[in-house]
Biopython code that builds the backbone (N, CA, C, O; Angstrom):
import numpy as np
from Bio.PDB.StructureBuilder import StructureBuilder

atoms = [
    (1, "MET", "N", (1.945, 4.197, 28.584)),
    (1, "MET", "CA", (1.213, 3.988, 27.443)),
    (1, "MET", "C", (2.383, 4.840, 26.409)),
    (1, "MET", "O", (2.744, 6.005, 26.574)),
    (2, "ARG", "N", (2.794, 3.993, 25.432)),
    (2, "ARG", "CA", (3.217, 4.727, 24.473)),
    (2, "ARG", "C", (2.583, 5.927, 23.566)),
    (2, "ARG", "O", (1.434, 5.944, 23.126)),
    (3, "SER", "N", (3.521, 6.862, 23.396)),
    (3, "SER", "CA", (3.168, 7.962, 22.140)),
    (3, "SER", "C", (2.326, 7.579, 20.931)),
    (3, "SER", "O", (2.611, 6.616, 20.220)),
    (4, "ARG", "N", (1.696, 8.056, 20.809)),
    (4, "ARG", "CA", (1.451, 7.614, 19.162)),
    (4, "ARG", "C", (1.908, 8.722, 18.141)),
    (4, "ARG", "O", (1.362, 8.940, 17.059)),
    (5, "GLU", "N", (2.532, 9.104, 18.437)),
    (5, "GLU", "CA", (3.356, 10.030, 17.429)),
    (5, "GLU", "C", (4.671, 9.362, 16.842)),
    (5, "GLU", "O", (5.424, 9.128, 17.787)),
    (6, "ARG", "N", (5.062, 9.086, 15.992)),
    (6, "ARG", "CA", (6.089, 8.688, 15.304)),
    (6, "ARG", "C", (7.336, 9.755, 15.042)),
    (6, "ARG", "O", (7.346, 10.615, 14.161)),
    (7, "THR", "N", (8.305, 9.518, 15.940)),
    (7, "THR", "CA", (9.535, 10.496, 15.798)),
    (7, "THR", "C", (10.327, 10.132, 14.323)),
    (7, "THR", "O", (10.460, 8.968, 13.947)),
    (8, "GLN", "N", (10.849, 11.350, 13.519)),
    (8, "GLN", "CA", (11.399, 11.244, 12.261)),
    (8, "GLN", "C", (12.768, 10.862, 12.537)),
    (8, "GLN", "O", (13.381, 11.620, 13.289)),
    (9, "GLY", "N", (13.429, 9.765, 12.053)),
    (9, "GLY", "CA", (14.621, 9.814, 11.998)),
    (9, "GLY", "C", (15.264, 8.434, 13.174)),
    (9, "GLY", "O", (16.281, 7.750, 13.284)),
    (10, "LEU", "N", (14.270, 8.559, 13.703)),
    (10, "LEU", "CA", (14.483, 7.393, 15.049)),
    (10, "LEU", "C", (13.502, 5.897, 14.818)),
    (10, "LEU", "O", (12.452, 5.556, 15.362)),
    (11, "ALA", "N", (14.464, 5.122, 13.639)),
    (11, "ALA", "CA", (13.534, 3.704, 13.744)),
    (11, "ALA", "C", (14.221, 2.560, 14.645)),
    (11, "ALA", "O", (15.390, 2.570, 15.031)),
    (12, "SER", "N", (13.230, 1.554, 14.905)),
    (12, "SER", "CA", (13.460, 0.503, 15.536)),
    (12, "SER", "C", (14.692, -0.392, 14.907)),
    (12, "SER", "O", (15.193, 0.008, 13.857)),
    (13, "PRO", "N", (15.179, -1.564, 15.507)),
    (13, "PRO", "CA", (16.455, -2.104, 14.959)),
    (13, "PRO", "C", (15.639, -3.059, 13.603)),
    (13, "PRO", "O", (15.938, -3.315, 12.437)),
    (14, "VAL", "N", (14.471, -3.385, 14.517)),
    (14, "VAL", "CA", (13.631, -4.547, 13.594)),
    (14, "VAL", "C", (13.293, -3.607, 11.834)),
    (14, "VAL", "O", (13.674, -3.893, 10.699)),
    (15, "SER", "N", (12.646, -2.743, 12.227)),
    (15, "SER", "CA", (12.600, -1.521, 11.174)),
    (15, "SER", "C", (13.875, -1.649, 9.973)),
    (15, "SER", "O", (13.714, -2.200, 8.884)),
    (16, "GLY", "N", (14.779, -1.200, 10.299)),
    (16, "GLY", "CA", (15.889, -1.138, 9.694)),
    (16, "GLY", "C", (16.055, -1.984, 9.107)),
    (16, "GLY", "O", (16.100, -1.755, 7.898)),
    (17, "LEU", "N", (16.250, -3.479, 9.561)),
    (17, "LEU", "CA", (16.354, -4.446, 8.996)),
    (17, "LEU", "C", (15.396, -4.923, 8.250)),
    (17, "LEU", "O", (15.799, -5.621, 7.320)),
    (18, "MET", "N", (13.916, -4.747, 8.363)),
    (18, "MET", "CA", (13.016, -4.797, 7.094)),
    (18, "MET", "C", (13.433, -3.989, 5.878)),
    (18, "MET", "O", (13.583, -4.375, 4.718)),
    (19, "LEU", "N", (13.571, -2.890, 6.356)),
    (19, "LEU", "CA", (13.966, -1.814, 5.037)),
    (19, "LEU", "C", (15.049, -2.198, 4.015)),
    (19, "LEU", "O", (15.067, -2.199, 2.784)),
    (20, "ILE", "N", (16.035, -2.555, 5.055)),
    (20, "ILE", "CA", (16.994, -3.025, 4.503)),
    (20, "ILE", "C", (16.931, -4.174, 3.386)),
    (20, "ILE", "O", (17.519, -4.183, 2.305)),
    (21, "GLY", "N", (16.099, -5.112, 3.905)),
    (21, "GLY", "CA", (15.697, -6.381, 3.354)),
    (21, "GLY", "C", (15.110, -6.244, 1.820)),
    (21, "GLY", "O", (15.551, -6.879, 0.862)),
    (22, "LEU", "N", (14.081, -5.338, 1.775)),
    (22, "LEU", "CA", (13.288, -4.710, 0.919)),
    (22, "LEU", "C", (13.905, -3.928, -0.198)),
    (22, "LEU", "O", (13.668, -4.005, -1.404)),
    (23, "ARG", "N", (14.773, -3.132, 0.468)),
    (23, "ARG", "CA", (15.925, -2.534, -0.867)),
    (23, "ARG", "C", (16.568, -3.670, -1.392)),
    (23, "ARG", "O", (16.439, -3.840, -2.605)),
    (24, "ALA", "N", (17.325, -4.602, -0.663)),
    (24, "ALA", "CA", (18.003, -5.458, -1.006)),
    (24, "ALA", "C", (17.303, -6.694, -2.454)),
    (24, "ALA", "O", (17.949, -7.242, -3.348)),
    (25, "TYR", "N", (15.701, -6.775, -2.137)),
    (25, "TYR", "CA", (14.620, -7.156, -3.065)),
    (25, "TYR", "C", (14.454, -6.261, -4.031)),
    (25, "TYR", "O", (14.421, -6.743, -5.164)),
    (26, "GLN", "N", (14.331, -5.046, -3.936)),
    (26, "GLN", "CA", (14.093, -4.033, -5.272)),
    (26, "GLN", "C", (15.260, -3.965, -6.070)),
    (26, "GLN", "O", (15.077, -3.617, -7.236)),
    (27, "LEU", "N", (16.776, -4.297, -5.602)),
    (27, "LEU", "CA", (17.792, -4.083, -6.430)),
    (27, "LEU", "C", (17.815, -5.338, -7.250)),
    (27, "LEU", "O", (17.948, -5.208, -8.466)),
    (28, "SER", "N", (17.674, -6.831, -6.608)),
    (28, "SER", "CA", (18.160, -8.240, -6.904)),
    (28, "SER", "C", (16.927, -8.718, -7.495)),
    (28, "SER", "O", (16.759, -8.758, -8.714)),
    (29, "LEU", "N", (16.041, -9.090, -6.624)),
    (29, "LEU", "CA", (14.695, -9.790, -7.563)),
    (29, "LEU", "C", (13.652, -8.922, -8.217)),
    (29, "LEU", "O", (13.261, -9.168, -9.358)),
    (30, "SER", "N", (13.288, -8.108, -7.647)),
    (30, "SER", "CA", (12.697, -7.146, -8.538)),
    (30, "SER", "C", (12.523, -7.000, -10.130)),
    (30, "SER", "O", (11.516, -7.031, -10.838)),
    (31, "PRO", "N", (14.163, -6.796, -10.485)),
    (31, "PRO", "CA", (14.320, -6.595, -11.973)),
    (31, "PRO", "C", (14.080, -8.026, -12.629)),
    (31, "PRO", "O", (13.671, -8.135, -13.785)),
    (32, "VAL", "N", (14.332, -9.005, -11.893)),
    (32, "VAL", "CA", (14.043, -9.906, -12.712)),
    (32, "VAL", "C", (13.109, -10.713, -13.042)),
    (32, "VAL", "O", (13.007, -11.539, -13.949)),
    (33, "PHE", "N", (12.189, -10.265, -11.903)),
    (33, "PHE", "CA", (10.696, -10.365, -12.128)),
    (33, "PHE", "C", (10.504, -9.607, -13.066)),
    (33, "PHE", "O", (9.994, -10.275, -13.965)),
    (34, "TYR", "N", (10.654, -8.330, -13.440)),
    (34, "TYR", "CA", (10.128, -7.535, -14.484)),
    (34, "TYR", "C", (10.496, -8.008, -15.709)),
    (34, "TYR", "O", (9.819, -7.760, -16.706)),
    (35, "ALA", "N", (11.527, -8.684, -15.748)),
    (35, "ALA", "CA", (12.044, -9.178, -17.091)),
    (35, "ALA", "C", (11.077, -10.005, -17.658)),
    (35, "ALA", "O", (10.503, -9.933, -18.745)),
    (36, "LEU", "N", (10.965, -11.056, -16.450)),
    (36, "LEU", "CA", (9.936, -12.170, -16.798)),
    (36, "LEU", "C", (8.651, -12.128, -17.023)),
    (36, "LEU", "O", (8.037, -13.143, -17.350)),
    (37, "GLY", "N", (7.930, -10.668, -16.845)),
    (37, "GLY", "CA", (6.426, -10.423, -17.179)),
    (37, "GLY", "C", (5.767, -10.106, -16.017)),
    (37, "GLY", "O", (4.662, -9.588, -16.179)),
    (38, "ILE", "N", (6.238, -10.318, -14.604)),
    (38, "ILE", "CA", (5.786, -10.333, -13.506)),
    (38, "ILE", "C", (5.829, -8.859, -12.889)),
    (38, "ILE", "O", (6.927, -8.498, -12.467)),
    (39, "ARG", "N", (4.850, -8.044, -12.797)),
    (39, "ARG", "CA", (4.568, -6.886, -12.658)),
    (39, "ARG", "C", (3.688, -6.462, -11.542)),
    (39, "ARG", "O", (2.703, -7.197, -11.483)),
    (40, "CYS", "N", (3.696, -5.569, -10.669)),
    (40, "CYS", "CA", (2.630, -5.103, -9.921)),
    (40, "CYS", "C", (1.636, -4.668, -10.277)),
    (40, "CYS", "O", (1.647, -3.911, -11.247)),
    (41, "ARG", "N", (0.627, -4.934, -9.736)),
    (41, "ARG", "CA", (-0.991, -4.107, -10.494)),
    (41, "ARG", "C", (-1.362, -3.132, -9.768)),
    (41, "ARG", "O", (-2.493, -2.764, -10.086)),
    (42, "HIS", "N", (-0.861, -2.479, -8.833)),
    (42, "HIS", "CA", (-0.513, -1.126, -7.909)),
    (42, "HIS", "C", (0.249, -0.489, -8.233)),
    (42, "HIS", "O", (1.245, -0.868, -8.849)),
    (43, "GLU", "N", (-0.134, 1.277, -7.735)),
    (43, "GLU", "CA", (0.830, 2.344, -7.597)),
    (43, "GLU", "C", (0.504, 2.496, -6.579)),
    (43, "GLU", "O", (-0.630, 2.154, -6.243)),
    (44, "PRO", "N", (1.588, 3.205, -5.493)),
    (44, "PRO", "CA", (3.171, 2.349, -5.900)),
    (44, "PRO", "C", (3.293, 1.029, -5.988)),
    (44, "PRO", "O", (2.295, 0.312, -6.058)),
    (45, "THR", "N", (4.564, 0.532, -5.998)),
    (45, "THR", "CA", (4.711, -0.749, -6.172)),
    (45, "THR", "C", (4.629, -1.288, -4.560)),
    (45, "THR", "O", (4.847, -0.544, -3.604)),
    (46, "CYS", "N", (4.201, -3.003, -4.426)),
    (46, "CYS", "CA", (4.404, -3.309, -3.387)),
    (46, "CYS", "C", (5.223, -3.093, -2.605)),
    (46, "CYS", "O", (4.939, -2.778, -1.450)),
    (47, "SER", "N", (6.619, -3.224, -3.106)),
    (47, "SER", "CA", (7.726, -3.512, -2.127)),
    (47, "SER", "C", (7.617, -1.607, -1.796)),
    (47, "SER", "O", (7.648, -1.440, -0.576)),
    (48, "HIS", "N", (7.527, -0.500, -2.418)),
    (48, "HIS", "CA", (7.809, 0.942, -2.186)),
    (48, "HIS", "C", (6.572, 1.306, -1.199)),
    (48, "HIS", "O", (6.643, 2.305, -0.484)),
    (49, "TYR", "N", (5.170, 0.259, -1.186)),
    (49, "TYR", "CA", (3.732, 0.677, 0.018)),
    (49, "TYR", "C", (4.612, -0.061, 1.047)),
    (49, "TYR", "O", (4.540, 0.599, 2.084)),
    (50, "ALA", "N", (5.432, -1.162, 1.235)),
    (50, "ALA", "CA", (6.055, -1.503, 2.316)),
    (50, "ALA", "C", (7.053, -0.624, 3.235)),
    (50, "ALA", "O", (6.954, -0.365, 4.434)),
    (51, "MET", "N", (7.837, -0.323, 2.499)),
    (51, "MET", "CA", (8.728, 0.774, 2.848)),
    (51, "MET", "C", (7.912, 1.938, 3.492)),
    (51, "MET", "O", (8.157, 2.403, 4.605)),
    (52, "ASP", "N", (6.723, 2.432, 2.506)),
    (52, "ASP", "CA", (6.282, 3.495, 3.418)),
    (52, "ASP", "C", (5.407, 3.081, 4.545)),
    (52, "ASP", "O", (5.190, 3.870, 5.464)),
    (53, "ALA", "N", (5.065, 2.288, 4.533)),
    (53, "ALA", "CA", (4.209, 1.505, 5.636)),
    (53, "ALA", "C", (4.671, 1.201, 6.632)),
    (53, "ALA", "O", (3.968, 1.295, 7.638)),
    (54, "ILE", "N", (6.313, 0.620, 6.760)),
    (54, "ILE", "CA", (6.553, 0.157, 7.766)),
    (54, "ILE", "C", (7.576, 1.793, 8.422)),
    (54, "ILE", "O", (7.877, 1.937, 9.607)),
    (55, "ARG", "N", (7.838, 2.551, 7.594)),
    (55, "ARG", "CA", (8.029, 4.119, 7.930)),
    (55, "ARG", "C", (7.349, 4.879, 8.778)),
    (55, "ARG", "O", (7.706, 5.684, 9.639)),
    (56, "ALA", "N", (5.722, 4.288, 8.193)),
    (56, "ALA", "CA", (4.921, 5.272, 8.590)),
    (56, "ALA", "C", (4.331, 4.930, 10.382)),
    (56, "ALA", "O", (4.056, 5.610, 11.370)),
    (57, "GLN", "N", (4.359, 3.556, 10.035)),
    (57, "GLN", "CA", (3.501, 2.681, 11.332)),
    (57, "GLN", "C", (4.182, 1.862, 12.120)),
    (57, "GLN", "O", (3.704, 1.406, 13.159)),
    (58, "GLY", "N", (5.488, 1.576, 11.647)),
    (58, "GLY", "CA", (6.262, 0.742, 12.500)),
    (58, "GLY", "C", (6.266, -0.640, 12.001)),
    (58, "GLY", "O", (5.679, -1.060, 11.004)),
    (59, "PRO", "N", (6.953, -1.245, 12.765)),
    (59, "PRO", "CA", (7.311, -2.643, 11.731)),
    (59, "PRO", "C", (6.089, -3.838, 12.243)),
    (59, "PRO", "O", (5.993, -4.906, 11.639)),
    (60, "TRP", "N", (5.398, -3.574, 13.153)),
    (60, "TRP", "CA", (4.528, -4.802, 13.651)),
    (60, "TRP", "C", (3.310, -4.315, 12.392)),
    (60, "TRP", "O", (3.105, -5.082, 11.452)),
    (61, "ARG", "N", (2.708, -3.251, 12.479)),
    (61, "ARG", "CA", (1.559, -2.689, 11.753)),
    (61, "ARG", "C", (2.012, -2.666, 10.332)),
    (61, "ARG", "O", (1.271, -3.260, 9.549)),
    (62, "GLY", "N", (3.033, -2.126, 9.861)),
    (62, "GLY", "CA", (3.536, -1.869, 8.632)),
    (62, "GLY", "C", (3.683, -3.246, 7.840)),
    (62, "GLY", "O", (3.454, -3.402, 6.640)),
    (63, "GLY", "N", (4.222, -4.466, 8.984)),
    (63, "GLY", "CA", (4.630, -5.981, 7.884)),
    (63, "GLY", "C", (2.830, -6.491, 7.717)),
    (63, "GLY", "O", (2.404, -7.181, 6.791)),
    (64, "TRP", "N", (2.036, -5.969, 8.810)),
    (64, "TRP", "CA", (0.611, -6.766, 8.457)),
    (64, "TRP", "C", (0.101, -5.724, 7.350)),
    (64, "TRP", "O", (-0.489, -6.427, 6.529)),
    (65, "LEU", "N", (0.045, -4.423, 6.941)),
    (65, "LEU", "CA", (-0.943, -3.605, 5.893)),
    (65, "LEU", "C", (0.152, -4.436, 4.691)),
    (65, "LEU", "O", (-0.244, -4.905, 3.624)),
    (66, "THR", "N", (1.073, -4.452, 5.011)),
    (66, "THR", "CA", (2.340, -5.308, 3.411)),
    (66, "THR", "C", (1.539, -6.460, 3.290)),
    (66, "THR", "O", (0.961, -6.648, 2.220)),
    (67, "LEU", "N", (1.399, -7.352, 4.319)),
    (67, "LEU", "CA", (0.478, -8.881, 4.040)),
    (67, "LEU", "C", (-0.801, -8.340, 3.386)),
    (67, "LEU", "O", (-1.053, -8.915, 2.327)),
    (68, "GLY", "N", (-1.545, -7.524, 3.687)),
    (68, "GLY", "CA", (-3.046, -7.326, 3.169)),
    (68, "GLY", "C", (-3.007, -6.637, 1.652)),
    (68, "GLY", "O", (-3.794, -6.687, 0.707)),
    (69, "ARG", "N", (-1.535, -5.868, 1.883)),
    (69, "ARG", "CA", (-1.359, -5.653, -0.164)),
    (69, "ARG", "C", (-0.992, -6.721, -0.733)),
    (69, "ARG", "O", (-1.519, -6.795, -1.843)),
    (70, "LEU", "N", (-0.327, -7.602, -0.498)),
    (70, "LEU", "CA", (0.060, -8.687, -0.962)),
    (70, "LEU", "C", (-0.994, -9.454, -1.470)),
    (70, "LEU", "O", (-0.960, -9.929, -2.605)),
    (71, "GLY", "N", (-2.115, -9.630, -0.540)),
    (71, "GLY", "CA", (-2.885, -10.022, -0.825)),
    (71, "GLY", "C", (-4.071, -9.849, -1.732)),
    (71, "GLY", "O", (-4.858, -10.651, -2.235)),
    (72, "ARG", "N", (-3.953, -8.656, -1.773)),
    (72, "ARG", "CA", (-4.834, -7.751, -2.930)),
    (72, "ARG", "C", (-4.210, -7.813, -4.153)),
    (72, "ARG", "O", (-4.760, -7.333, -5.144)),
    (73, "CYS", "N", (-3.213, -8.303, -4.206)),
    (73, "CYS", "CA", (-2.134, -7.933, -5.601)),
    (73, "CYS", "C", (-2.063, -9.500, -6.107)),
    (73, "CYS", "O", (-0.977, -10.079, -6.101)),
    (74, "ARG", "N", (-3.420, -10.247, -6.602)),
    (74, "ARG", "CA", (-3.523, -11.267, -7.031)),
    (74, "ARG", "C", (-4.410, -11.385, -8.254)),
    (74, "ARG", "O", (-5.095, -10.391, -8.493)),
    (75, "PRO", "N", (-4.512, -12.331, -8.999)),
    (75, "PRO", "CA", (-5.708, -12.227, -10.147)),
    (75, "PRO", "C", (-7.343, -12.314, -9.623)),
    (75, "PRO", "O", (-8.024, -13.144, -9.020)),
    (76, "GLY", "N", (-7.510, -11.265, -10.081)),
    (76, "GLY", "CA", (-9.173, -11.060, -9.781)),
    (76, "GLY", "C", (-9.065, -10.319, -8.495)),
    (76, "GLY", "O", (-9.973, -10.360, -7.664)),
    (77, "GLY", "N", (-7.572, -9.396, -8.255)),
    (77, "GLY", "CA", (-8.080, -8.657, -6.816)),
    (77, "GLY", "C", (-7.895, -7.301, -7.401)),
    (77, "GLY", "O", (-8.237, -7.121, -8.569)),
    (78, "THR", "N", (-7.469, -6.488, -6.813)),
    (78, "THR", "CA", (-7.649, -5.010, -6.709)),
    (78, "THR", "C", (-6.254, -4.553, -7.704)),
    (78, "THR", "O", (-5.277, -5.293, -7.816)),
    (79, "PHE", "N", (-6.348, -3.452, -8.263)),
    (79, "PHE", "CA", (-5.230, -2.721, -9.278)),
    (79, "PHE", "C", (-5.336, -0.993, -8.836)),
    (79, "PHE", "O", (-6.190, -0.522, -8.084)),
    (80, "GLY", "N", (-4.483, -0.401, -9.365)),
    (80, "GLY", "CA", (-4.426, 1.094, -9.512)),
    (80, "GLY", "C", (-4.200, 1.428, -8.524)),
    (80, "GLY", "O", (-3.945, 0.528, -7.724)),
    (81, "LEU", "N", (-4.169, 2.510, -8.134)),
    (81, "LEU", "CA", (-3.708, 3.372, -6.892)),
    (81, "LEU", "C", (-3.968, 3.098, -5.675)),
    (81, "LEU", "O", (-5.134, 3.362, -5.382)),
    (82, "ASP", "N", (-3.284, 2.628, -4.753)),
    (82, "ASP", "CA", (-3.199, 2.458, -3.273)),
    (82, "ASP", "C", (-1.737, 2.631, -2.374)),
    (82, "ASP", "O", (-0.906, 1.802, -2.001)),
    (83, "PRO", "N", (-1.828, 3.909, -2.239)),
    (83, "PRO", "CA", (-1.012, 4.737, -1.431)),
    (83, "PRO", "C", (-1.376, 3.952, 0.022)),
    (83, "PRO", "O", (-2.488, 3.523, 0.329)),
    (84, "GLY", "N", (-0.096, 3.875, 0.867)),
    (84, "GLY", "CA", (0.126, 3.454, 2.647)),
    (84, "GLY", "C", (-0.620, 4.291, 3.534)),
    (84, "GLY", "O", (-0.427, 5.497, 3.382)),
    (85, "PRO", "N", (-1.161, 4.057, 4.131)),
    (85, "PRO", "CA", (-1.774, 4.907, 5.031)),
    (85, "PRO", "C", (-0.717, 5.717, 5.812)),
    (85, "PRO", "O", (0.349, 5.174, 6.102)),
    (86, "ARG", "N", (-0.936, 6.817, 6.113)),
    (86, "ARG", "CA", (-0.154, 7.470, 6.667)),
    (86, "ARG", "C", (-0.438, 7.985, 8.343)),
    (86, "ARG", "O", (0.261, 8.547, 9.186)),
    (87, "ASP", "N", (-1.766, 7.495, 8.310)),
    (87, "ASP", "CA", (-2.206, 8.446, 9.755)),
    (87, "ASP", "C", (-2.636, 7.121, 10.557)),
    (87, "ASP", "O", (-3.478, 6.374, 10.059)),
    (88, "ARG", "N", (-1.958, 6.790, 12.002)),
    (88, "ARG", "CA", (-2.218, 5.390, 12.421)),
    (88, "ARG", "C", (-3.900, 5.773, 13.162)),
    (88, "ARG", "O", (-4.304, 6.895, 13.467)),
    (89, "ASN", "N", (-4.684, 4.387, 13.314)),
    (89, "ASN", "CA", (-5.908, 4.957, 13.596)),
    (89, "ASN", "C", (-5.862, 4.110, 15.100)),
    (89, "ASN", "O", (-4.895, 3.500, 15.556)),
    (90, "ASP", "N", (-6.743, 4.217, 15.499)),
    (90, "ASP", "CA", (-6.868, 3.880, 17.597)),
    (90, "ASP", "C", (-6.801, 2.613, 17.545)),
    (90, "ASP", "O", (-6.681, 2.165, 18.685)),
    (91, "ALA", "N", (-6.826, 1.542, 16.491)),
    (91, "ALA", "CA", (-6.841, 0.063, 16.816)),
    (91, "ALA", "C", (-5.838, -0.740, 17.395)),
    (91, "ALA", "O", (-4.718, -0.681, 16.887)),
    (92, "PRO", "N", (-6.087, -1.710, 18.663)),
    (92, "PRO", "CA", (-5.221, -2.241, 19.411)),
    (92, "PRO", "C", (-4.547, -3.000, 18.503)),
    (92, "PRO", "O", (-4.943, -3.367, 17.397)),
    (93, "TRP", "N", (-3.296, -3.255, 19.144)),
    (93, "TRP", "CA", (-2.167, -4.283, 18.319)),
    (93, "TRP", "C", (-2.326, -5.639, 17.681)),
    (93, "TRP", "O", (-1.765, -6.327, 16.828)),
    (94, "TRP", "N", (-3.674, -5.712, 18.753)),
    (94, "TRP", "CA", (-4.246, -7.374, 17.905)),
    (94, "TRP", "C", (-4.749, -7.401, 17.101)),
    (94, "TRP", "O", (-4.686, -8.412, 16.402)),
    (95, "ALA", "N", (-5.693, -6.109, 16.653)),
    (95, "ALA", "CA", (-6.625, -6.018, 15.668)),
    (95, "ALA", "C", (-6.240, -5.707, 14.223)),
    (95, "ALA", "O", (-6.631, -4.702, 13.628)),
    (96, "VAL", "N", (-5.462, -6.624, 13.715)),
    (96, "VAL", "CA", (-4.490, -6.409, 12.456)),
    (96, "VAL", "C", (-5.638, -6.108, 11.672)),
    (96, "VAL", "O", (-5.337, -5.247, 10.846)),
    (97, "TRP", "N", (-6.842, -6.461, 11.583)),
    (97, "TRP", "CA", (-7.816, -6.678, 10.825)),
    (97, "TRP", "C", (-8.584, -4.779, 10.995)),
    (97, "TRP", "O", (-9.502, -4.475, 10.233)),
    (98, "ARG", "N", (-8.216, -4.054, 11.715)),
    (98, "ARG", "CA", (-8.476, -2.633, 11.705)),
    (98, "ARG", "C", (-7.461, -1.745, 11.453)),
    (98, "ARG", "O", (-7.617, -0.525, 11.397)),
    (99, "PHE", "N", (-6.458, -2.309, 11.304)),
    (99, "PHE", "CA", (-5.133, -0.951, 10.981)),
    (99, "PHE", "C", (-5.592, -0.294, 9.742)),
    (99, "PHE", "O", (-5.522, 0.928, 9.874)),
    (100, "ARG", "N", (-6.092, -0.704, 8.435)),
    (100, "ARG", "CA", (-5.940, -0.418, 7.223)),
    (100, "ARG", "C", (-7.714, 0.556, 7.228)),
    (100, "ARG", "O", (-8.816, 0.028, 7.376)),
    (101, "SER", "N", (-7.477, 1.748, 7.057)),
    (101, "SER", "CA", (-8.886, 2.229, 6.689)),
    (101, "SER", "C", (-9.816, 2.008, 5.206)),
    (101, "SER", "O", (-9.350, 1.730, 4.101)),
    (102, "LYS", "N", (-10.942, 2.177, 5.487)),
    (102, "LYS", "CA", (-11.678, 1.905, 4.403)),
    (102, "LYS", "C", (-10.777, 2.677, 3.282)),
    (102, "LYS", "O", (-9.981, 3.554, 3.619)),
    (103, "PRO", "N", (-10.985, 2.236, 1.762)),
    (103, "PRO", "CA", (-10.630, 2.685, 0.873)),
    (103, "PRO", "C", (-12.070, 3.729, 0.473)),
    (103, "PRO", "O", (-13.274, 3.530, 0.640)),
    (104, "GLY", "N", (-11.191, 5.066, -0.204)),
    (104, "GLY", "CA", (-12.275, 6.310, -0.384)),
    (104, "GLY", "C", (-12.901, 5.665, -1.970)),
    (104, "GLY", "O", (-12.131, 4.989, -2.652)),
    (105, "ARG", "N", (-14.061, 5.887, -2.370)),
    (105, "ARG", "CA", (-14.861, 5.631, -3.724)),
    (105, "ARG", "C", (-14.546, 6.559, -4.407)),
    (105, "ARG", "O", (-14.067, 7.526, -3.815)),
    (106, "VAL", "N", (-14.661, 6.613, -5.588)),
    (106, "VAL", "CA", (-14.546, 7.534, -6.525)),
    (106, "VAL", "C", (-16.410, 7.892, -7.015)),
    (106, "VAL", "O", (-17.334, 7.157, -7.363)),
    (107, "SER", "N", (-16.298, 9.138, -6.839)),
    (107, "SER", "CA", (-18.025, 9.539, -6.897)),
    (107, "SER", "C", (-18.356, 9.527, -8.229)),
    (107, "SER", "O", (-17.622, 9.705, -9.201)),
    (108, "ASP", "N", (-19.728, 9.261, -8.170)),
    (108, "ASP", "CA", (-20.097, 9.325, -9.918)),
    (108, "ASP", "C", (-20.224, 10.740, -10.157)),
    (108, "ASP", "O", (-20.287, 10.994, -11.360)),
    (109, "ASP", "N", (-20.277, 11.651, -9.464)),
    (109, "ASP", "CA", (-20.874, 13.371, -9.993)),
    (109, "ASP", "C", (-19.837, 13.656, -10.726)),
    (109, "ASP", "O", (-20.115, 14.462, -11.614)),
    (110, "ARG", "N", (-18.394, 13.202, -10.700)),
    (110, "ARG", "CA", (-17.411, 13.380, -12.193)),
    (110, "ARG", "C", (-17.636, 12.924, -13.143)),
    (110, "ARG", "O", (-17.182, 13.424, -14.172)),
    (111, "LEU", "N", (-18.346, 11.907, -13.171)),
    (111, "LEU", "CA", (-18.391, 11.372, -14.721)),
    (111, "LEU", "C", (-20.033, 11.787, -15.419)),
    (111, "LEU", "O", (-21.149, 11.839, -14.902)),
    (112, "PRO", "N", (-19.488, 12.059, -16.959)),
    (112, "PRO", "CA", (-20.759, 12.702, -17.541)),
    (112, "PRO", "C", (-21.766, 11.823, -17.380)),
    (112, "PRO", "O", (-21.310, 10.914, -16.686)),
    (113, "PRO", "N", (-23.188, 11.549, -17.719)),
    (113, "PRO", "CA", (-24.333, 10.933, -18.085)),
    (113, "PRO", "C", (-23.982, 10.046, -19.168)),
    (113, "PRO", "O", (-23.172, 10.371, -20.037)),
    (114, "ALA", "N", (-24.659, 8.774, -19.129)),
    (114, "ALA", "CA", (-24.330, 7.833, -20.544)),
    (114, "ALA", "C", (-25.279, 8.112, -21.353)),
    (114, "ALA", "O", (-25.373, 7.177, -22.148)),
    (115, "ASN", "N", (-26.159, 9.047, -21.604)),
    (115, "ASN", "CA", (-26.902, 9.435, -22.480)),
    (115, "ASN", "C", (-27.366, 10.794, -23.004)),
    (115, "ASN", "O", (-28.428, 11.307, -23.354)),
    (116, "ARG", "N", (-26.038, 11.151, -22.894)),
    (116, "ARG", "CA", (-25.419, 12.489, -23.412)),
    (116, "ARG", "C", (-25.683, 12.385, -25.041)),
    (116, "ARG", "O", (-25.217, 11.413, -25.636)),
    (117, "ALA", "N", (-26.491, 13.466, -25.817)),
    (117, "ALA", "CA", (-26.293, 13.529, -27.011)),
    (117, "ALA", "C", (-24.829, 13.431, -27.531)),
    (117, "ALA", "O", (-24.724, 12.867, -28.620)),
    (118, "ASP", "N", (-23.705, 13.866, -26.967)),
    (118, "ASP", "CA", (-22.493, 14.185, -27.963)),
    (118, "ASP", "C", (-21.484, 13.127, -27.614)),
    (118, "ASP", "O", (-20.267, 13.279, -27.722)),
    (119, "ASP", "N", (-22.180, 11.882, -27.125)),
    (119, "ASP", "CA", (-21.287, 10.684, -26.862)),
    (119, "ASP", "C", (-21.957, 9.946, -27.986)),
    (119, "ASP", "O", (-21.491, 8.807, -27.991)),
    (120, "LYS", "N", (-22.705, 10.073, -28.787)),
    (120, "LYS", "CA", (-23.434, 8.980, -29.773)),
    (120, "LYS", "C", (-22.623, 9.485, -30.543)),
    (120, "LYS", "O", (-22.172, 10.620, -30.694)),
    (121, "ASP", "N", (-22.422, 8.128, -31.213)),
    (121, "ASP", "CA", (-21.388, 8.096, -32.760)),
    (121, "ASP", "C", (-22.717, 8.713, -33.964)),
    (121, "ASP", "O", (-23.681, 7.951, -34.039)),
    (122, "MET", "N", (-22.775, 9.731, -34.671)),
    (122, "MET", "CA", (-23.269, 9.987, -35.621)),
    (122, "MET", "C", (-22.717, 9.752, -37.419)),
    (122, "MET", "O", (-23.444, 10.120, -38.341)),
]
sb = StructureBuilder()
sb.init_structure("model")
sb.init_model(0)
sb.init_chain("A")
sb.init_seg("    ")
for serial, (resi, resn, name, xyz) in enumerate(atoms, 1):
    if name == "N":
        sb.init_residue(resn, " ", resi, " ")
    sb.init_atom(name, np.array(xyz, "f"), 0.0, 1.0, " ", f" {name:<3s}", serial, name[0])
structure = sb.get_structure()
């Protein structure tokens, strides 16, 4: 059984090729898309998310996580802060739908109530 720990600095050749391809995209096509008005809806951008996911999770999981992120980056999809998952879960290699953990929800306790007197126009 393979160790679940990822060693820093040692990457597979496939990871290296994927990262080189993503960096080439960032330097060549991404500025063209930006100039045409096509921008990422998330922070970090999808290419940075892909690089982080491949570095942290490996090429198989990182690739599937990136495809899921690209699927969320569509009209009517999600937007905002969506960092890549840092911790590997215990999902088997074939259960790609379980690679991403559920995103956290913003608690309503931090928001002021809607009927406060100081929120009303006078």
